[in-house]
C-alpha positions, 0 to 999 in steps of 0.5 A, a space after each residue: 718159167 715162160 708159160 708160152 713154151 709148154 710144148 716144144 717140137 724137136 726136128 732133126 737134120 734130114 737123113 743124119 742119124 748122128 743127131 740122135 744123141 743130141 736130140 734125146 739129150 734135149 728131149 730128156 732135159 725138156 721132160 725133166 722141166 715139165 715141158 711136153 715134147 713132140 718129135 717130128 715124124 721124119 726125124 723119129 723115123 730116122 733116129 727113133 722117138 724113145 717113147 716121146 710123141 711123134 707128130 707131122 709138121 701139120 700137127 706141130 704147127 697146131 700144138 707146139 709153142 716152139 720148134 728146135 731144129 738140130 742141124 744146119 741152115 738147110 734143116 732150118 730152111 726146110 722147117 721154116 717153110 713148113 711152119 711159116 703159116 702157123 707162126 711157130 717160133 724157131 731155134 737152131 742148134 748147129 750140127 751142120 757146117 756154117 750155121 748162119 741161122 742155127 746159132 746155138 752151139 751143141 755144147 751150149 744147148 742145155 744152158 741156152 734152153 734153160 734161158 729160153 724157158 725162163 723167157 730170156 731170149 731175143 726175137 726177130 722176124 725174117 720175111 719169106 718170098 712167094 714165087 710163082 711160075 706162069 705159062 701163058 695165063 696159067 700158074 703152073 708152080 708156086 712155092 715159098 723161100 726163106 733164102 732165095 729164089 734162083 733161076 739158072 741154066 739147070 743141067 744145060 752147059 750154056 748160058 740162058 737169056 732172060 728179061 727182068 722187070 721190077 713192078 712192071 718196068 723193064 730193068 734189063 735183058 741178061 745173058 748169064 748162068 742165071 739170077 739169084 733173088 735173095 732175102 736178107 736171110 739169103 744174102 749170106 748164102 748162095 748170093 754171097 758166093 756170087 759176090 752179092 751184098 750182105 743185107 742186115 736182117 732189118 734191111 727191107 730189101 731184096 737182092 738181085 745177084 747175077 750168076 756169071 753174067 756175060 757182060 761184066 757191067 751186070 752187077 748186083 742190085 738191091 730193090 725194095 722189099 715191096 717190089 714185084 720181080 718178073 723174070 721171063 725166059 727167052 727162046 730157045 732157052 730152057 732153065 730151072 727155078 729153085 727155092 732155097 735149093 730144096 724145091 725145083 721146077 723146070 722152065 720152058 721158053 716164055 715162062 715167067 717167074 714172079 717173085 715178091 715178098 710173102 705176107 708170111 714171116 718166121 720168128 727166130 729166137 736167139 740167146 740174149 748175147 746174140 749179135 748179128 755182127 759177131 756172127 758174121 765175124 765168126 763165120 766169115 773169119 773177119 778180123 783174123 790175122 793173115 796166116 804165114 806160110 
């Protein structure tokens, strides 16, 4: 057995009591293998802990050698941001819909966990983005994102206008519904639905994808992951900045959103037979024969 995994934390999908059976099945399995189990406190409040120790994220970061997320990509995003500082590796069991990051099927969960405990897995790192909002010289909001940082029109029913610069060099002024700044991880999320490029996780790039631009010449562009991206909202517009679709902040005219690669990264563990391209074929239904109606 891999001695690195002596304590494993279990994190369930937010407000989803249907994960209770899977979570307790996994907890009992790990206990039978001599592994210490922690149940994240929000998960325990929803589905109970069945006698297993309950722990907040801060404690998980200090005590766990591995975190298993039972849910969908949204659950993984939330857990990843909370555990990025600690470096606890993550495994995802898909109980959501698409599951680009939660690649273990519920039916294979125990078999794959057996392999993981024996050290049979692939490991990969995914970088995060740091985002800060400046109003004048003051930073008034800071956050991180694994998928994307999005500036959009918020609750307004009209386009916004903003200027984009890369490493201090002016790129363009754009009128649109907003702009997605996506990591390779996030390139298969919101950015993909806006016709952005799919970036392989090993690509050191950041994609800028316009949302419904006024000018059809505004196209997605990928820049180096060493770039610093600046978005300045023009008057008289108001807007909103989102991180992974889970955190938000209201912007005023003149606010500047700074986005750059974070020094922090997460570590995802996959089964030995995991293939990124196979995952894309499955999730995006590539190579399927056209349906006849």
